[in-house]
A tleap script that builds the chain and sets N, CA, C and O, in Angstrom:
source leaprc.protein.ff14SB
mol = sequence {
  NMET VAL LEU GLN GLU SER ARG ASP GLU MET
  ASN ARG LEU ARG GLY LYS TYR GLY ASN ILE
  ILE MET MET SER ALA TRP GLY PHE VAL ILE
  ALA ILE ALA THR PHE GLY PHE PHE TYR THR
  GLY TYR LEU ILE ASP GLN ARG PHE GLY THR
  GLN PRO THR PHE MET LEU GLY LEU LEU SER
  LEU GLY VAL PHE LEU SER VAL GLY ARG PHE
  TYR TRP GLU ALA TRP ASN LYS ARG HIE ILE
  CGLN
}
set mol.1.N position { -113.974 -26.737 -5.497 }
set mol.1.CA position { -113.950 -25.311 -5.273 }
set mol.1.C position { -114.816 -24.917 -4.093 }
set mol.1.O position { -114.408 -24.101 -3.266 }
set mol.2.N position { -115.997 -25.483 -4.008 }
set mol.2.CA position { -116.901 -25.130 -2.920 }
set mol.2.C position { -116.307 -25.589 -1.584 }
set mol.2.O position { -116.416 -24.892 -0.575 }
set mol.3.N position { -115.681 -26.764 -1.591 }
set mol.3.CA position { -115.078 -27.290 -0.375 }
set mol.3.C position { -113.935 -26.391 0.091 }
set mol.3.O position { -113.814 -26.131 1.289 }
set mol.4.N position { -113.115 -25.923 -0.804 }
set mol.4.CA position { -112.000 -25.042 -0.451 }
set mol.4.C position { -112.518 -23.725 0.108 }
set mol.4.O position { -111.956 -23.200 1.069 }
set mol.5.N position { -113.576 -23.189 -0.476 }
set mol.5.CA position { -114.143 -21.933 0.018 }
set mol.5.C position { -114.722 -22.109 1.411 }
set mol.5.O position { -114.588 -21.216 2.247 }
set mol.6.N position { -115.364 -23.241 1.679 }
set mol.6.CA position { -115.917 -23.473 3.016 }
set mol.6.C position { -114.800 -23.667 4.040 }
set mol.6.O position { -114.950 -23.255 5.190 }
set mol.7.N position { -113.689 -24.281 3.651 }
set mol.7.CA position { -112.550 -24.410 4.561 }
set mol.7.C position { -111.949 -23.053 4.875 }
set mol.7.O position { -111.601 -22.769 6.021 }
set mol.8.N position { -111.831 -22.221 3.862 }
set mol.8.CA position { -111.307 -20.877 4.092 }
set mol.8.C position { -112.213 -20.097 5.038 }
set mol.8.O position { -111.735 -19.383 5.920 }
set mol.9.N position { -113.506 -20.235 4.852 }
set mol.9.CA position { -114.468 -19.557 5.719 }
set mol.9.C position { -114.361 -20.069 7.159 }
set mol.9.O position { -114.411 -19.280 8.103 }
set mol.10.N position { -114.216 -21.376 7.330 }
set mol.10.CA position { -114.075 -21.957 8.671 }
set mol.10.C position { -112.783 -21.484 9.342 }
set mol.10.O position { -112.785 -21.187 10.536 }
set mol.11.N position { -111.703 -21.412 8.605 }
set mol.11.CA position { -110.441 -20.923 9.164 }
set mol.11.C position { -110.551 -19.464 9.569 }
set mol.11.O position { -109.991 -19.059 10.587 }
set mol.12.N position { -111.259 -18.679 8.789 }
set mol.12.CA position { -111.437 -17.269 9.116 }
set mol.12.C position { -112.261 -17.124 10.396 }
set mol.12.O position { -111.928 -16.314 11.261 }
set mol.13.N position { -113.330 -17.903 10.515 }
set mol.13.CA position { -114.169 -17.841 11.715 }
set mol.13.C position { -113.427 -18.367 12.941 }
set mol.13.O position { -113.572 -17.826 14.037 }
set mol.14.N position { -112.634 -19.419 12.755 }
set mol.14.CA position { -111.864 -19.969 13.863 }
set mol.14.C position { -110.867 -18.938 14.377 }
set mol.14.O position { -110.685 -18.802 15.587 }
set mol.15.N position { -110.234 -18.224 13.486 }
set mol.15.CA position { -109.307 -17.184 13.901 }
set mol.15.C position { -110.013 -16.036 14.585 }
set mol.15.O position { -109.477 -15.437 15.517 }
set mol.16.N position { -111.205 -15.728 14.128 }
set mol.16.CA position { -111.956 -14.610 14.674 }
set mol.16.C position { -112.531 -14.933 16.051 }
set mol.16.O position { -112.470 -14.103 16.958 }
set mol.17.N position { -113.085 -16.130 16.211 }
set mol.17.CA position { -113.759 -16.491 17.449 }
set mol.17.C position { -112.938 -17.425 18.331 }
set mol.17.O position { -113.369 -17.761 19.434 }
set mol.18.N position { -111.796 -17.838 17.881 }
set mol.18.CA position { -110.972 -18.758 18.654 }
set mol.18.C position { -110.535 -18.176 19.986 }
set mol.18.O position { -110.522 -18.876 20.999 }
set mol.19.N position { -110.178 -16.899 19.990 }
set mol.19.CA position { -109.742 -16.269 21.234 }
set mol.19.C position { -110.892 -16.133 22.219 }
set mol.19.O position { -110.693 -16.276 23.425 }
set mol.20.N position { -112.090 -15.857 21.722 }
set mol.20.CA position { -113.252 -15.751 22.601 }
set mol.20.C position { -113.549 -17.098 23.243 }
set mol.20.O position { -113.843 -17.169 24.436 }
set mol.21.N position { -113.474 -18.152 22.467 }
set mol.21.CA position { -113.714 -19.493 22.999 }
set mol.21.C position { -112.641 -19.860 24.021 }
set mol.21.O position { -112.945 -20.467 25.047 }
set mol.22.N position { -111.390 -19.495 23.748 }
set mol.22.CA position { -110.315 -19.773 24.681 }
set mol.22.C position { -110.539 -19.039 26.006 }
set mol.22.O position { -110.320 -19.612 27.074 }
set mol.23.N position { -110.970 -17.791 25.946 }
set mol.23.CA position { -111.216 -17.014 27.163 }
set mol.23.C position { -112.339 -17.637 27.989 }
set mol.23.O position { -112.230 -17.716 29.212 }
set mol.24.N position { -113.406 -18.076 27.343 }
set mol.24.CA position { -114.508 -18.674 28.095 }
set mol.24.C position { -114.093 -20.007 28.695 }
set mol.24.O position { -114.534 -20.355 29.790 }
set mol.25.N position { -113.256 -20.753 27.996 }
set mol.25.CA position { -112.759 -22.017 28.550 }
set mol.25.C position { -111.895 -21.754 29.778 }
set mol.25.O position { -111.953 -22.512 30.747 }
set mol.26.N position { -111.103 -20.702 29.749 }
set mol.26.CA position { -110.283 -20.364 30.903 }
set mol.26.C position { -111.137 -19.979 32.099 }
set mol.26.O position { -110.737 -20.213 33.240 }
set mol.27.N position { -112.307 -19.391 31.862 }
set mol.27.CA position { -113.212 -19.085 32.969 }
set mol.27.C position { -113.635 -20.350 33.697 }
set mol.27.O position { -113.675 -20.379 34.927 }
set mol.28.N position { -113.951 -21.395 32.941 }
set mol.28.CA position { -114.302 -22.675 33.551 }
set mol.28.C position { -113.111 -23.278 34.285 }
set mol.28.O position { -113.271 -23.824 35.377 }
set mol.29.N position { -111.942 -23.187 33.711 }
set mol.29.CA position { -110.738 -23.745 34.338 }
set mol.29.C position { -110.470 -23.044 35.670 }
set mol.29.O position { -110.166 -23.700 36.666 }
set mol.30.N position { -110.580 -21.728 35.691 }
set mol.30.CA position { -110.345 -20.981 36.925 }
set mol.30.C position { -111.363 -21.367 37.984 }
set mol.30.O position { -111.000 -21.581 39.141 }
set mol.31.N position { -112.637 -21.460 37.607 }
set mol.31.CA position { -113.684 -21.808 38.571 }
set mol.31.C position { -113.503 -23.226 39.108 }
set mol.31.O position { -113.619 -23.444 40.314 }
set mol.32.N position { -113.225 -24.180 38.244 }
set mol.32.CA position { -113.079 -25.574 38.678 }
set mol.32.C position { -111.825 -25.756 39.526 }
set mol.32.O position { -111.862 -26.447 40.544 }
set mol.33.N position { -110.719 -25.147 39.118 }
set mol.33.CA position { -109.479 -25.272 39.898 }
set mol.33.C position { -109.642 -24.627 41.272 }
set mol.33.O position { -109.190 -25.181 42.274 }
set mol.34.N position { -110.280 -23.470 41.324 }
set mol.34.CA position { -110.489 -22.799 42.599 }
set mol.34.C position { -111.357 -23.650 43.515 }
set mol.34.O position { -111.039 -23.819 44.692 }
set mol.35.N position { -112.448 -24.186 42.983 }
set mol.35.CA position { -113.311 -25.029 43.796 }
set mol.35.C position { -112.591 -26.299 44.237 }
set mol.35.O position { -112.759 -26.742 45.374 }
set mol.36.N position { -111.804 -26.880 43.363 }
set mol.36.CA position { -111.056 -28.094 43.710 }
set mol.36.C position { -110.079 -27.860 44.847 }
set mol.36.O position { -110.011 -28.660 45.781 }
set mol.37.N position { -109.322 -26.775 44.782 }
set mol.37.CA position { -108.386 -26.453 45.851 }
set mol.37.C position { -109.133 -26.136 47.147 }
set mol.37.O position { -108.709 -26.547 48.227 }
set mol.38.N position { -110.239 -25.410 47.039 }
set mol.38.CA position { -111.053 -25.061 48.206 }
set mol.38.C position { -111.576 -26.325 48.893 }
set mol.38.O position { -111.491 -26.451 50.114 }
set mol.39.N position { -112.111 -27.247 48.115 }
set mol.39.CA position { -112.679 -28.473 48.675 }
set mol.39.C position { -111.596 -29.355 49.285 }
set mol.39.O position { -111.808 -29.965 50.333 }
set mol.40.N position { -110.450 -29.426 48.642 }
set mol.40.CA position { -109.338 -30.198 49.203 }
set mol.40.C position { -108.898 -29.615 50.544 }
set mol.40.O position { -108.638 -30.354 51.494 }
set mol.41.N position { -108.816 -28.293 50.614 }
set mol.41.CA position { -108.483 -27.638 51.882 }
set mol.41.C position { -109.530 -27.891 52.945 }
set mol.41.O position { -109.198 -28.058 54.119 }
set mol.42.N position { -110.792 -27.921 52.548 }
set mol.42.CA position { -111.877 -28.226 53.482 }
set mol.42.C position { -111.724 -29.641 54.042 }
set mol.42.O position { -111.877 -29.856 55.244 }
set mol.43.N position { -111.423 -30.597 53.173 }
set mol.43.CA position { -111.241 -31.976 53.629 }
set mol.43.C position { -110.047 -32.110 54.569 }
set mol.43.O position { -110.121 -32.827 55.567 }
set mol.44.N position { -108.960 -31.432 54.261 }
set mol.44.CA position { -107.783 -31.474 55.135 }
set mol.44.C position { -108.115 -30.846 56.490 }
set mol.44.O position { -107.730 -31.374 57.534 }
set mol.45.N position { -108.825 -29.725 56.470 }
set mol.45.CA position { -109.222 -29.079 57.724 }
set mol.45.C position { -110.139 -29.965 58.550 }
set mol.45.O position { -110.017 -30.003 59.774 }
set mol.46.N position { -111.050 -30.675 57.908 }
set mol.46.CA position { -111.923 -31.596 58.635 }
set mol.46.C position { -111.113 -32.723 59.267 }
set mol.46.O position { -111.388 -33.142 60.392 }
set mol.47.N position { -110.138 -33.194 58.556 }
set mol.47.CA position { -109.316 -34.320 59.040 }
set mol.47.C position { -108.480 -33.928 60.258 }
set mol.47.O position { -108.387 -34.694 61.218 }
set mol.48.N position { -107.871 -32.739 60.225 }
set mol.48.CA position { -106.960 -32.326 61.288 }
set mol.48.C position { -107.548 -31.310 62.254 }
set mol.48.O position { -106.891 -30.944 63.229 }
set mol.49.N position { -108.778 -30.843 62.007 }
set mol.49.CA position { -109.423 -29.886 62.903 }
set mol.49.C position { -108.761 -28.523 62.908 }
set mol.49.O position { -108.612 -27.909 63.965 }
set mol.50.N position { -108.366 -28.048 61.752 }
set mol.50.CA position { -107.661 -26.765 61.655 }
set mol.50.C position { -108.461 -25.736 60.859 }
set mol.50.O position { -107.869 -24.936 60.135 }
set mol.51.N position { -109.791 -25.736 60.974 }
set mol.51.CA position { -110.612 -24.825 60.183 }
set mol.51.C position { -110.190 -23.386 60.417 }
set mol.51.O position { -109.875 -23.069 61.564 }
set mol.52.N position { -110.153 -22.539 59.506 }
set mol.52.CA position { -110.198 -22.567 58.048 }
set mol.52.C position { -108.825 -22.427 57.423 }
set mol.52.O position { -108.707 -21.907 56.313 }
set mol.53.N position { -107.788 -22.876 58.105 }
set mol.53.CA position { -106.412 -22.634 57.677 }
set mol.53.C position { -106.124 -23.182 56.281 }
set mol.53.O position { -105.785 -22.416 55.379 }
set mol.54.N position { -106.250 -24.473 56.092 }
set mol.54.CA position { -105.932 -25.074 54.797 }
set mol.54.C position { -106.945 -24.669 53.722 }
set mol.54.O position { -106.593 -24.496 52.555 }
set mol.55.N position { -108.202 -24.520 54.134 }
set mol.55.CA position { -109.236 -24.150 53.182 }
set mol.55.C position { -108.925 -22.793 52.549 }
set mol.55.O position { -108.974 -22.659 51.326 }
set mol.56.N position { -108.611 -21.798 53.357 }
set mol.56.CA position { -108.301 -20.475 52.821 }
set mol.56.C position { -106.946 -20.450 52.111 }
set mol.56.O position { -106.781 -19.771 51.097 }
set mol.57.N position { -105.989 -21.189 52.648 }
set mol.57.CA position { -104.670 -21.237 52.018 }
set mol.57.C position { -104.715 -21.867 50.637 }
set mol.57.O position { -104.142 -21.332 49.688 }
set mol.58.N position { -105.392 -22.998 50.521 }
set mol.58.CA position { -105.478 -23.655 49.215 }
set mol.58.C position { -106.394 -22.896 48.254 }
set mol.58.O position { -106.175 -22.921 47.043 }
set mol.59.N position { -107.413 -22.223 48.781 }
set mol.59.CA position { -108.243 -21.371 47.926 }
set mol.59.C position { -107.394 -20.263 47.310 }
set mol.59.O position { -107.476 -20.010 46.108 }
set mol.60.N position { -106.586 -19.609 48.124 }
set mol.60.CA position { -105.699 -18.551 47.619 }
set mol.60.C position { -104.713 -19.107 46.601 }
set mol.60.O position { -104.466 -18.490 45.565 }
set mol.61.N position { -104.153 -20.272 46.900 }
set mol.61.CA position { -103.207 -20.898 45.979 }
set mol.61.C position { -103.876 -21.252 44.656 }
set mol.61.O position { -103.296 -21.029 43.593 }
set mol.62.N position { -105.085 -21.799 44.708 }
set mol.62.CA position { -105.810 -22.156 43.487 }
set mol.62.C position { -106.104 -20.947 42.621 }
set mol.62.O position { -105.929 -20.996 41.404 }
set mol.63.N position { -106.547 -19.864 43.236 }
set mol.63.CA position { -106.830 -18.636 42.477 }
set mol.63.C position { -105.541 -18.092 41.877 }
set mol.63.O position { -105.508 -17.734 40.699 }
set mol.64.N position { -104.491 -18.027 42.666 }
set mol.64.CA position { -103.218 -17.490 42.203 }
set mol.64.C position { -102.656 -18.298 41.030 }
set mol.64.O position { -102.227 -17.725 40.029 }
set mol.65.N position { -102.657 -19.616 41.153 }
set mol.65.CA position { -102.088 -20.455 40.097 }
set mol.65.C position { -102.914 -20.419 38.812 }
set mol.65.O position { -102.351 -20.334 37.720 }
set mol.66.N position { -104.230 -20.482 38.928 }
set mol.66.CA position { -105.046 -20.510 37.717 }
set mol.66.C position { -105.063 -19.150 37.012 }
set mol.66.O position { -105.007 -19.098 35.783 }
set mol.67.N position { -105.139 -18.069 37.754 }
set mol.67.CA position { -105.098 -16.747 37.123 }
set mol.67.C position { -103.711 -16.474 36.559 }
set mol.67.O position { -103.580 -15.873 35.493 }
set mol.68.N position { -102.675 -16.913 37.271 }
set mol.68.CA position { -101.315 -16.749 36.766 }
set mol.68.C position { -101.094 -17.514 35.473 }
set mol.68.O position { -100.458 -17.014 34.545 }
set mol.69.N position { -101.616 -18.717 35.417 }
set mol.69.CA position { -101.492 -19.519 34.188 }
set mol.69.C position { -102.267 -18.880 33.041 }
set mol.69.O position { -101.798 -18.882 31.903 }
set mol.70.N position { -103.448 -18.336 33.326 }
set mol.70.CA position { -104.229 -17.641 32.311 }
set mol.70.C position { -103.471 -16.420 31.783 }
set mol.70.O position { -103.432 -16.182 30.576 }
set mol.71.N position { -102.876 -15.656 32.685 }
set mol.71.CA position { -102.103 -14.484 32.284 }
set mol.71.C position { -100.922 -14.894 31.410 }
set mol.71.O position { -100.635 -14.246 30.403 }
set mol.72.N position { -100.238 -15.970 31.795 }
set mol.72.CA position { -99.093 -16.466 31.023 }
set mol.72.C position { -99.524 -16.864 29.612 }
set mol.72.O position { -98.837 -16.553 28.639 }
set mol.73.N position { -100.659 -17.551 29.505 }
set mol.73.CA position { -101.181 -17.975 28.204 }
set mol.73.C position { -101.542 -16.769 27.335 }
set mol.73.O position { -101.226 -16.733 26.146 }
set mol.74.N position { -102.200 -15.796 27.935 }
set mol.74.CA position { -102.580 -14.584 27.193 }
set mol.74.C position { -101.338 -13.810 26.759 }
set mol.74.O position { -101.297 -13.288 25.645 }
set mol.75.N position { -100.339 -13.729 27.611 }
set mol.75.CA position { -99.098 -13.031 27.287 }
set mol.75.C position { -98.401 -13.696 26.095 }
set mol.75.O position { -97.926 -13.011 25.190 }
set mol.76.N position { -98.343 -15.020 26.100 }
set mol.76.CA position { -97.700 -15.743 25.007 }
set mol.76.C position { -98.482 -15.573 23.697 }
set mol.76.O position { -97.877 -15.382 22.642 }
set mol.77.N position { -99.792 -15.638 23.751 }
set mol.77.CA position { -100.609 -15.454 22.543 }
set mol.77.C position { -100.417 -14.060 21.969 }
set mol.77.O position { -100.361 -13.882 20.752 }
set mol.78.N position { -100.318 -13.087 22.839 }
set mol.78.CA position { -100.193 -11.691 22.400 }
set mol.78.C position { -98.846 -11.462 21.697 }
set mol.78.O position { -98.782 -10.749 20.695 }
set mol.79.N position { -97.800 -12.053 22.211 }
set mol.79.CA position { -96.468 -11.806 21.648 }
set mol.79.C position { -96.109 -12.727 20.495 }
set mol.79.O position { -95.182 -12.430 19.741 }
set mol.80.N position { -96.818 -13.837 20.338 }
set mol.80.CA position { -96.551 -14.720 19.218 }
set mol.80.C position { -97.217 -14.183 17.957 }
set mol.80.O position { -96.642 -14.254 16.871 }
set mol.81.N position { -98.422 -13.648 18.096 }
set mol.81.CA position { -99.150 -13.168 16.914 }
set mol.81.C position { -98.753 -11.814 16.543 }
set mol.81.O position { -99.270 -11.263 15.572 }
savepdb mol mol.pdb
quit
């Protein structure tokens, strides 16, 4: 009985705080993806001498893709529940 009650409590907390944890994880994903695209663009620009063309282009692409994916995930969560 005690084990079942603790499982119910954990499921309730997971449902309550699960979305908050998901949002904070997406913040890390957006930051890491943006930095990764930015750094890759920097390396390409260094290689071909085209500063800041690829760096700014890939930075924009990284922000657009990661925020777009976050929006898609939030949209699906909102309409499924």
